[in-house]
HTML snippet that shows the backbone in 3Dmol.js (N, CA, C, O; Angstrom):
<script src="https://3Dmol.org/build/3Dmol-min.js"></script>
<div id="view" style="width:600px;height:400px;position:relative"></div>
<script>
const pdb = `
ATOM      1  N   MET A   1     -33.988 -21.049  -9.313  1.00  0.00           N
ATOM      2  CA  MET A   1     -33.630 -19.888 -10.109  1.00  0.00           C
ATOM      3  C   MET A   1     -33.314 -18.691  -9.209  1.00  0.00           C
ATOM      4  O   MET A   1     -32.383 -17.929  -9.472  1.00  0.00           O
ATOM      5  N   LYS A   2     -34.106 -18.539  -8.143  1.00  0.00           N
ATOM      6  CA  LYS A   2     -33.879 -17.435  -7.213  1.00  0.00           C
ATOM      7  C   LYS A   2     -32.511 -17.588  -6.542  1.00  0.00           C
ATOM      8  O   LYS A   2     -31.801 -16.607  -6.324  1.00  0.00           O
ATOM      9  N   PHE A   3     -32.152 -18.849  -6.215  1.00  0.00           N
ATOM     10  CA  PHE A   3     -30.855 -19.110  -5.604  1.00  0.00           C
ATOM     11  C   PHE A   3     -29.713 -18.688  -6.523  1.00  0.00           C
ATOM     12  O   PHE A   3     -28.711 -18.140  -6.063  1.00  0.00           O
ATOM     13  N   LEU A   4     -29.863 -18.941  -7.820  1.00  0.00           N
ATOM     14  CA  LEU A   4     -28.849 -18.562  -8.799  1.00  0.00           C
ATOM     15  C   LEU A   4     -28.689 -17.043  -8.866  1.00  0.00           C
ATOM     16  O   LEU A   4     -27.570 -16.542  -8.973  1.00  0.00           O
ATOM     17  N   LYS A   5     -29.795 -16.316  -8.803  1.00  0.00           N
ATOM     18  CA  LYS A   5     -29.729 -14.853  -8.812  1.00  0.00           C
ATOM     19  C   LYS A   5     -29.004 -14.334  -7.572  1.00  0.00           C
ATOM     20  O   LYS A   5     -28.164 -13.438  -7.660  1.00  0.00           O
ATOM     21  N   ILE A   6     -29.340 -14.907  -6.419  1.00  0.00           N
ATOM     22  CA  ILE A   6     -28.684 -14.494  -5.166  1.00  0.00           C
ATOM     23  C   ILE A   6     -27.200 -14.804  -5.230  1.00  0.00           C
ATOM     24  O   ILE A   6     -26.375 -13.977  -4.841  1.00  0.00           O
ATOM     25  N   LEU A   7     -26.856 -15.974  -5.712  1.00  0.00           N
ATOM     26  CA  LEU A   7     -25.457 -16.374  -5.843  1.00  0.00           C
ATOM     27  C   LEU A   7     -24.711 -15.439  -6.791  1.00  0.00           C
ATOM     28  O   LEU A   7     -23.560 -15.092  -6.525  1.00  0.00           O
ATOM     29  N   THR A   8     -25.332 -15.032  -7.873  1.00  0.00           N
ATOM     30  CA  THR A   8     -24.723 -14.099  -8.827  1.00  0.00           C
ATOM     31  C   THR A   8     -24.477 -12.745  -8.182  1.00  0.00           C
ATOM     32  O   THR A   8     -23.415 -12.151  -8.368  1.00  0.00           O
ATOM     33  N   VAL A   9     -25.450 -12.256  -7.426  1.00  0.00           N
ATOM     34  CA  VAL A   9     -25.299 -10.969  -6.752  1.00  0.00           C
ATOM     35  C   VAL A   9     -24.160 -11.034  -5.732  1.00  0.00           C
ATOM     36  O   VAL A   9     -23.347 -10.114  -5.651  1.00  0.00           O
ATOM     37  N   VAL A  10     -24.100 -12.109  -4.960  1.00  0.00           N
ATOM     38  CA  VAL A  10     -23.023 -12.271  -3.971  1.00  0.00           C
ATOM     39  C   VAL A  10     -21.669 -12.321  -4.670  1.00  0.00           C
ATOM     40  O   VAL A  10     -20.710 -11.702  -4.210  1.00  0.00           O
ATOM     41  N   PHE A  11     -21.587 -13.045  -5.766  1.00  0.00           N
ATOM     42  CA  PHE A  11     -20.333 -13.135  -6.514  1.00  0.00           C
ATOM     43  C   PHE A  11     -19.908 -11.762  -7.040  1.00  0.00           C
ATOM     44  O   PHE A  11     -18.738 -11.392  -6.938  1.00  0.00           O
ATOM     45  N   LEU A  12     -20.851 -11.012  -7.599  1.00  0.00           N
ATOM     46  CA  LEU A  12     -20.532  -9.691  -8.130  1.00  0.00           C
ATOM     47  C   LEU A  12     -20.104  -8.732  -7.020  1.00  0.00           C
ATOM     48  O   LEU A  12     -19.214  -7.907  -7.228  1.00  0.00           O
ATOM     49  N   MET A  13     -20.724  -8.831  -5.852  1.00  0.00           N
ATOM     50  CA  MET A  13     -20.334  -7.987  -4.721  1.00  0.00           C
ATOM     51  C   MET A  13     -18.913  -8.327  -4.262  1.00  0.00           C
ATOM     52  O   MET A  13     -18.120  -7.435  -3.958  1.00  0.00           O
ATOM     53  N   ALA A  14     -18.603  -9.618  -4.217  1.00  0.00           N
ATOM     54  CA  ALA A  14     -17.256 -10.041  -3.828  1.00  0.00           C
ATOM     55  C   ALA A  14     -16.229  -9.569  -4.851  1.00  0.00           C
ATOM     56  O   ALA A  14     -15.132  -9.147  -4.485  1.00  0.00           O
ATOM     57  N   LEU A  15     -16.580  -9.639  -6.118  1.00  0.00           N
ATOM     58  CA  LEU A  15     -15.686  -9.173  -7.178  1.00  0.00           C
ATOM     59  C   LEU A  15     -15.443  -7.671  -7.066  1.00  0.00           C
ATOM     60  O   LEU A  15     -14.309  -7.213  -7.210  1.00  0.00           O
ATOM     61  N   LEU A  16     -16.496  -6.908  -6.809  1.00  0.00           N
ATOM     62  CA  LEU A  16     -16.373  -5.468  -6.634  1.00  0.00           C
ATOM     63  C   LEU A  16     -15.495  -5.139  -5.431  1.00  0.00           C
ATOM     64  O   LEU A  16     -14.661  -4.236  -5.501  1.00  0.00           O
ATOM     65  N   GLN A  17     -15.675  -5.864  -4.332  1.00  0.00           N
ATOM     66  CA  GLN A  17     -14.860  -5.655  -3.135  1.00  0.00           C
ATOM     67  C   GLN A  17     -13.387  -5.943  -3.429  1.00  0.00           C
ATOM     68  O   GLN A  17     -12.503  -5.230  -2.952  1.00  0.00           O
ATOM     69  N   SER A  18     -13.131  -6.977  -4.205  1.00  0.00           N
ATOM     70  CA  SER A  18     -11.757  -7.330  -4.565  1.00  0.00           C
ATOM     71  C   SER A  18     -11.116  -6.229  -5.401  1.00  0.00           C
ATOM     72  O   SER A  18      -9.958  -5.872  -5.183  1.00  0.00           O
ATOM     73  N   VAL A  19     -11.865  -5.695  -6.353  1.00  0.00           N
ATOM     74  CA  VAL A  19     -11.350  -4.609  -7.197  1.00  0.00           C
ATOM     75  C   VAL A  19     -11.069  -3.374  -6.346  1.00  0.00           C
ATOM     76  O   VAL A  19     -10.037  -2.724  -6.517  1.00  0.00           O
ATOM     77  N   ASN A  20     -11.985  -3.046  -5.427  1.00  0.00           N
ATOM     78  CA  ASN A  20     -11.777  -1.902  -4.538  1.00  0.00           C
ATOM     79  C   ASN A  20     -10.529  -2.086  -3.691  1.00  0.00           C
ATOM     80  O   ASN A  20      -9.757  -1.146  -3.506  1.00  0.00           O
ATOM     81  N   ALA A  21     -10.328  -3.294  -3.176  1.00  0.00           N
ATOM     82  CA  ALA A  21      -9.151  -3.573  -2.350  1.00  0.00           C
ATOM     83  C   ALA A  21      -7.875  -3.407  -3.179  1.00  0.00           C
ATOM     84  O   ALA A  21      -6.887  -2.866  -2.683  1.00  0.00           O
ATOM     85  N   GLN A  22      -7.884  -3.858  -4.415  1.00  0.00           N
ATOM     86  CA  GLN A  22      -6.706  -3.723  -5.268  1.00  0.00           C
ATOM     87  C   GLN A  22      -6.394  -2.264  -5.544  1.00  0.00           C
ATOM     88  O   GLN A  22      -5.224  -1.881  -5.583  1.00  0.00           O
ATOM     89  N   VAL A  23      -7.409  -1.449  -5.735  1.00  0.00           N
ATOM     90  CA  VAL A  23      -7.213  -0.021  -5.978  1.00  0.00           C
ATOM     91  C   VAL A  23      -6.617   0.639  -4.740  1.00  0.00           C
ATOM     92  O   VAL A  23      -5.694   1.446  -4.855  1.00  0.00           O
ATOM     93  N   VAL A  24      -7.131   0.306  -3.563  1.00  0.00           N
ATOM     94  CA  VAL A  24      -6.613   0.874  -2.317  1.00  0.00           C
ATOM     95  C   VAL A  24      -5.159   0.458  -2.106  1.00  0.00           C
ATOM     96  O   VAL A  24      -4.330   1.282  -1.719  1.00  0.00           O
ATOM     97  N   ILE A  25      -4.849  -0.794  -2.352  1.00  0.00           N
ATOM     98  CA  ILE A  25      -3.470  -1.276  -2.196  1.00  0.00           C
ATOM     99  C   ILE A  25      -2.545  -0.531  -3.154  1.00  0.00           C
ATOM    100  O   ILE A  25      -1.453  -0.121  -2.761  1.00  0.00           O
ATOM    101  N   LYS A  26      -2.967  -0.351  -4.403  1.00  0.00           N
ATOM    102  CA  LYS A  26      -2.152   0.361  -5.390  1.00  0.00           C
ATOM    103  C   LYS A  26      -1.918   1.802  -4.951  1.00  0.00           C
ATOM    104  O   LYS A  26      -0.803   2.310  -5.067  1.00  0.00           O
ATOM    105  N   GLU A  27      -2.967   2.472  -4.442  1.00  0.00           N
ATOM    106  CA  GLU A  27      -2.819   3.849  -3.975  1.00  0.00           C
ATOM    107  C   GLU A  27      -1.867   3.926  -2.792  1.00  0.00           C
ATOM    108  O   GLU A  27      -1.060   4.851  -2.706  1.00  0.00           O
ATOM    109  N   ASN A  28      -1.951   2.958  -1.874  1.00  0.00           N
ATOM    110  CA  ASN A  28      -1.051   2.940  -0.721  1.00  0.00           C
ATOM    111  C   ASN A  28       0.398   2.734  -1.146  1.00  0.00           C
ATOM    112  O   ASN A  28       1.302   3.364  -0.598  1.00  0.00           O
ATOM    113  N   ILE A  29       0.620   1.866  -2.107  1.00  0.00           N
ATOM    114  CA  ILE A  29       1.980   1.626  -2.599  1.00  0.00           C
ATOM    115  C   ILE A  29       2.527   2.900  -3.231  1.00  0.00           C
ATOM    116  O   ILE A  29       3.681   3.260  -2.998  1.00  0.00           O
ATOM    117  N   GLU A  30       1.714   3.582  -4.025  1.00  0.00           N
ATOM    118  CA  GLU A  30       2.160   4.820  -4.658  1.00  0.00           C
ATOM    119  C   GLU A  30       2.461   5.888  -3.608  1.00  0.00           C
ATOM    120  O   GLU A  30       3.453   6.608  -3.722  1.00  0.00           O
ATOM    121  N   LEU A  31       1.620   5.992  -2.599  1.00  0.00           N
ATOM    122  CA  LEU A  31       1.831   6.970  -1.529  1.00  0.00           C
ATOM    123  C   LEU A  31       3.113   6.655  -0.757  1.00  0.00           C
ATOM    124  O   LEU A  31       3.910   7.549  -0.475  1.00  0.00           O
ATOM    125  N   ASN A  32       3.304   5.390  -0.422  1.00  0.00           N
ATOM    126  CA  ASN A  32       4.514   5.002   0.306  1.00  0.00           C
ATOM    127  C   ASN A  32       5.763   5.252  -0.523  1.00  0.00           C
ATOM    128  O   ASN A  32       6.792   5.669   0.011  1.00  0.00           O
ATOM    129  N   THR A  33       5.681   5.002  -1.819  1.00  0.00           N
ATOM    130  CA  THR A  33       6.824   5.254  -2.699  1.00  0.00           C
ATOM    131  C   THR A  33       7.157   6.740  -2.724  1.00  0.00           C
ATOM    132  O   THR A  33       8.325   7.125  -2.670  1.00  0.00           O
ATOM    133  N   GLU A  34       6.119   7.575  -2.805  1.00  0.00           N
ATOM    134  CA  GLU A  34       6.337   9.025  -2.798  1.00  0.00           C
ATOM    135  C   GLU A  34       6.972   9.476  -1.476  1.00  0.00           C
ATOM    136  O   GLU A  34       7.882  10.305  -1.472  1.00  0.00           O
ATOM    137  N   GLN A  35       6.491   8.930  -0.362  1.00  0.00           N
ATOM    138  CA  GLN A  35       7.044   9.294   0.944  1.00  0.00           C
ATOM    139  C   GLN A  35       8.503   8.866   1.050  1.00  0.00           C
ATOM    140  O   GLN A  35       9.333   9.617   1.564  1.00  0.00           O
ATOM    141  N   MET A  36       8.822   7.666   0.568  1.00  0.00           N
ATOM    142  CA  MET A  36      10.207   7.187   0.629  1.00  0.00           C
ATOM    143  C   MET A  36      11.106   8.020  -0.287  1.00  0.00           C
ATOM    144  O   MET A  36      12.256   8.296   0.052  1.00  0.00           O
ATOM    145  N   ASP A  37      10.585   8.415  -1.438  1.00  0.00           N
ATOM    146  CA  ASP A  37      11.367   9.261  -2.342  1.00  0.00           C
ATOM    147  C   ASP A  37      11.663  10.612  -1.700  1.00  0.00           C
ATOM    148  O   ASP A  37      12.773  11.130  -1.819  1.00  0.00           O
ATOM    149  N   ARG A  38      10.664  11.185  -1.016  1.00  0.00           N
ATOM    150  CA  ARG A  38      10.885  12.463  -0.319  1.00  0.00           C
ATOM    151  C   ARG A  38      11.917  12.311   0.788  1.00  0.00           C
ATOM    152  O   ARG A  38      12.773  13.177   0.967  1.00  0.00           O
ATOM    153  N   LYS A  39      11.836  11.202   1.536  1.00  0.00           N
ATOM    154  CA  LYS A  39      12.813  10.961   2.606  1.00  0.00           C
ATOM    155  C   LYS A  39      14.212  10.808   2.020  1.00  0.00           C
ATOM    156  O   LYS A  39      15.183  11.329   2.568  1.00  0.00           O
ATOM    157  N   ALA A  40      14.307  10.093   0.909  1.00  0.00           N
ATOM    158  CA  ALA A  40      15.614   9.890   0.280  1.00  0.00           C
ATOM    159  C   ALA A  40      16.174  11.217  -0.218  1.00  0.00           C
ATOM    160  O   ALA A  40      17.368  11.481  -0.074  1.00  0.00           O
ATOM    161  N   LYS A  41      15.318  12.056  -0.803  1.00  0.00           N
ATOM    162  CA  LYS A  41      15.759  13.359  -1.300  1.00  0.00           C
ATOM    163  C   LYS A  41      16.240  14.230  -0.133  1.00  0.00           C
ATOM    164  O   LYS A  41      17.285  14.875  -0.219  1.00  0.00           O
ATOM    165  N   THR A  42      15.464  14.240   0.954  1.00  0.00           N
ATOM    166  CA  THR A  42      15.850  15.017   2.136  1.00  0.00           C
ATOM    167  C   THR A  42      17.151  14.482   2.720  1.00  0.00           C
ATOM    168  O   THR A  42      18.026  15.255   3.110  1.00  0.00           O
ATOM    169  N   ALA A  43      17.276  13.173   2.779  1.00  0.00           N
ATOM    170  CA  ALA A  43      18.491  12.575   3.330  1.00  0.00           C
ATOM    171  C   ALA A  43      19.699  12.917   2.463  1.00  0.00           C
ATOM    172  O   ALA A  43      20.781  13.189   2.983  1.00  0.00           O
ATOM    173  N   ASP A  44      19.519  12.905   1.158  1.00  0.00           N
ATOM    174  CA  ASP A  44      20.615  13.287   0.263  1.00  0.00           C
ATOM    175  C   ASP A  44      21.035  14.728   0.509  1.00  0.00           C
ATOM    176  O   ASP A  44      22.225  15.044   0.531  1.00  0.00           O
ATOM    177  N   GLU A  45      20.054  15.595   0.693  1.00  0.00           N
ATOM    178  CA  GLU A  45      20.363  17.007   0.934  1.00  0.00           C
ATOM    179  C   GLU A  45      21.108  17.194   2.257  1.00  0.00           C
ATOM    180  O   GLU A  45      21.961  18.072   2.386  1.00  0.00           O
ATOM    181  N   LEU A  46      20.769  16.349   3.241  1.00  0.00           N
ATOM    182  CA  LEU A  46      21.429  16.452   4.542  1.00  0.00           C
ATOM    183  C   LEU A  46      22.732  15.663   4.601  1.00  0.00           C
ATOM    184  O   LEU A  46      23.503  15.798   5.551  1.00  0.00           O
ATOM    185  N   GLY A  47      22.974  14.840   3.587  1.00  0.00           N
ATOM    186  CA  GLY A  47      24.232  14.107   3.513  1.00  0.00           C
ATOM    187  C   GLY A  47      24.236  12.771   4.236  1.00  0.00           C
ATOM    188  O   GLY A  47      25.301  12.278   4.608  1.00  0.00           O
ATOM    189  N   PHE A  48      23.062  12.171   4.444  1.00  0.00           N
ATOM    190  CA  PHE A  48      23.027  10.857   5.077  1.00  0.00           C
ATOM    191  C   PHE A  48      23.481   9.790   4.094  1.00  0.00           C
ATOM    192  O   PHE A  48      23.396   9.973   2.879  1.00  0.00           O
ATOM    193  N   SER A  49      23.960   8.687   4.623  1.00  0.00           N
ATOM    194  CA  SER A  49      24.414   7.598   3.760  1.00  0.00           C
ATOM    195  C   SER A  49      23.224   6.795   3.240  1.00  0.00           C
ATOM    196  O   SER A  49      22.122   6.870   3.783  1.00  0.00           O
ATOM    197  N   GLU A  50      23.467   6.028   2.179  1.00  0.00           N
ATOM    198  CA  GLU A  50      22.406   5.200   1.603  1.00  0.00           C
ATOM    199  C   GLU A  50      21.959   4.123   2.582  1.00  0.00           C
ATOM    200  O   GLU A  50      20.789   3.740   2.588  1.00  0.00           O
ATOM    201  N   THR A  51      22.870   3.635   3.401  1.00  0.00           N
ATOM    202  CA  THR A  51      22.509   2.620   4.387  1.00  0.00           C
ATOM    203  C   THR A  51      21.504   3.176   5.382  1.00  0.00           C
ATOM    204  O   THR A  51      20.555   2.490   5.763  1.00  0.00           O
ATOM    205  N   MET A  52      21.712   4.413   5.803  1.00  0.00           N
ATOM    206  CA  MET A  52      20.790   5.033   6.740  1.00  0.00           C
ATOM    207  C   MET A  52      19.422   5.219   6.100  1.00  0.00           C
ATOM    208  O   MET A  52      18.400   5.023   6.757  1.00  0.00           O
ATOM    209  N   ILE A  53      19.394   5.595   4.829  1.00  0.00           N
ATOM    210  CA  ILE A  53      18.126   5.774   4.117  1.00  0.00           C
ATOM    211  C   ILE A  53      17.392   4.437   4.033  1.00  0.00           C
ATOM    212  O   ILE A  53      16.191   4.369   4.295  1.00  0.00           O
ATOM    213  N   LEU A  54      18.108   3.380   3.671  1.00  0.00           N
ATOM    214  CA  LEU A  54      17.503   2.058   3.561  1.00  0.00           C
ATOM    215  C   LEU A  54      16.943   1.603   4.906  1.00  0.00           C
ATOM    216  O   LEU A  54      15.834   1.075   4.977  1.00  0.00           O
ATOM    217  N   THR A  55      17.708   1.808   5.962  1.00  0.00           N
ATOM    218  CA  THR A  55      17.258   1.419   7.296  1.00  0.00           C
ATOM    219  C   THR A  55      16.000   2.184   7.682  1.00  0.00           C
ATOM    220  O   THR A  55      15.054   1.604   8.214  1.00  0.00           O
ATOM    221  N   GLU A  56      15.987   3.467   7.418  1.00  0.00           N
ATOM    222  CA  GLU A  56      14.811   4.299   7.729  1.00  0.00           C
ATOM    223  C   GLU A  56      13.589   3.808   6.962  1.00  0.00           C
ATOM    224  O   GLU A  56      12.499   3.715   7.527  1.00  0.00           O
ATOM    225  N   ASN A  57      13.760   3.492   5.683  1.00  0.00           N
ATOM    226  CA  ASN A  57      12.636   3.023   4.875  1.00  0.00           C
ATOM    227  C   ASN A  57      12.124   1.670   5.351  1.00  0.00           C
ATOM    228  O   ASN A  57      10.915   1.440   5.382  1.00  0.00           O
ATOM    229  N   LEU A  58      13.023   0.786   5.719  1.00  0.00           N
ATOM    230  CA  LEU A  58      12.612  -0.523   6.218  1.00  0.00           C
ATOM    231  C   LEU A  58      11.864  -0.385   7.537  1.00  0.00           C
ATOM    232  O   LEU A  58      10.873  -1.079   7.762  1.00  0.00           O
ATOM    233  N   LEU A  59      12.326   0.496   8.403  1.00  0.00           N
ATOM    234  CA  LEU A  59      11.623   0.732   9.664  1.00  0.00           C
ATOM    235  C   LEU A  59      10.236   1.320   9.411  1.00  0.00           C
ATOM    236  O   LEU A  59       9.266   0.962  10.080  1.00  0.00           O
ATOM    237  N   PHE A  60      10.155   2.223   8.439  1.00  0.00           N
ATOM    238  CA  PHE A  60       8.869   2.825   8.094  1.00  0.00           C
ATOM    239  C   PHE A  60       7.884   1.749   7.626  1.00  0.00           C
ATOM    240  O   PHE A  60       6.730   1.727   8.055  1.00  0.00           O
ATOM    241  N   ILE A  61       8.344   0.863   6.750  1.00  0.00           N
ATOM    242  CA  ILE A  61       7.493  -0.209   6.231  1.00  0.00           C
ATOM    243  C   ILE A  61       7.095  -1.153   7.363  1.00  0.00           C
ATOM    244  O   ILE A  61       5.940  -1.570   7.448  1.00  0.00           O
ATOM    245  N   TRP A  62       8.053  -1.493   8.234  1.00  0.00           N
ATOM    246  CA  TRP A  62       7.769  -2.397   9.341  1.00  0.00           C
ATOM    247  C   TRP A  62       6.726  -1.799  10.277  1.00  0.00           C
ATOM    248  O   TRP A  62       5.778  -2.477  10.673  1.00  0.00           O
ATOM    249  N   ARG A  63       6.902  -0.536  10.626  1.00  0.00           N
ATOM    250  CA  ARG A  63       5.947   0.113  11.525  1.00  0.00           C
ATOM    251  C   ARG A  63       4.565   0.163  10.893  1.00  0.00           C
ATOM    252  O   ARG A  63       3.561  -0.066  11.567  1.00  0.00           O
ATOM    253  N   ARG A  64       4.513   0.458   9.610  1.00  0.00           N
ATOM    254  CA  ARG A  64       3.234   0.537   8.910  1.00  0.00           C
ATOM    255  C   ARG A  64       2.546  -0.826   8.919  1.00  0.00           C
ATOM    256  O   ARG A  64       1.343  -0.910   9.166  1.00  0.00           O
ATOM    257  N   ASP A  65       3.308  -1.904   8.650  1.00  0.00           N
ATOM    258  CA  ASP A  65       2.717  -3.241   8.603  1.00  0.00           C
ATOM    259  C   ASP A  65       2.300  -3.731   9.987  1.00  0.00           C
ATOM    260  O   ASP A  65       1.282  -4.410  10.120  1.00  0.00           O
ATOM    261  N   VAL A  66       3.069  -3.396  11.008  1.00  0.00           N
ATOM    262  CA  VAL A  66       2.789  -3.899  12.347  1.00  0.00           C
ATOM    263  C   VAL A  66       1.642  -3.142  12.997  1.00  0.00           C
ATOM    264  O   VAL A  66       0.787  -3.752  13.639  1.00  0.00           O
ATOM    265  N   PHE A  67       1.609  -1.828  12.843  1.00  0.00           N
ATOM    266  CA  PHE A  67       0.663  -1.019  13.587  1.00  0.00           C
ATOM    267  C   PHE A  67      -0.596  -0.638  12.831  1.00  0.00           C
ATOM    268  O   PHE A  67      -1.445   0.070  13.371  1.00  0.00           O
ATOM    269  N   VAL A  68      -0.735  -1.093  11.591  1.00  0.00           N
ATOM    270  CA  VAL A  68      -1.947  -0.741  10.827  1.00  0.00           C
ATOM    271  C   VAL A  68      -2.906  -1.901  10.826  1.00  0.00           C
ATOM    272  O   VAL A  68      -3.984  -1.810  10.240  1.00  0.00           O
TER     273      VAL A  68
END
`;
const viewer = $3Dmol.createViewer("view");
viewer.addModel(pdb, "pdb");
viewer.setStyle({}, {cartoon: {color: "spectrum"}});
viewer.zoomTo();
viewer.render();
</script>
């Protein structure tokens, strides 16, 4: 019975960690989207092409994934 209680606690802790990770991932996606939108708005104001904006965003995502 004690083993079952320990197993339940471990399962609940893992579930909580998973939920926390999902929240952090969602917040990061929203933040990255906001940053890319600001870059696109600035690029539009400066007259950059859409290809340049796309390239900049892809580099930003690549750097974030590689160096984080």
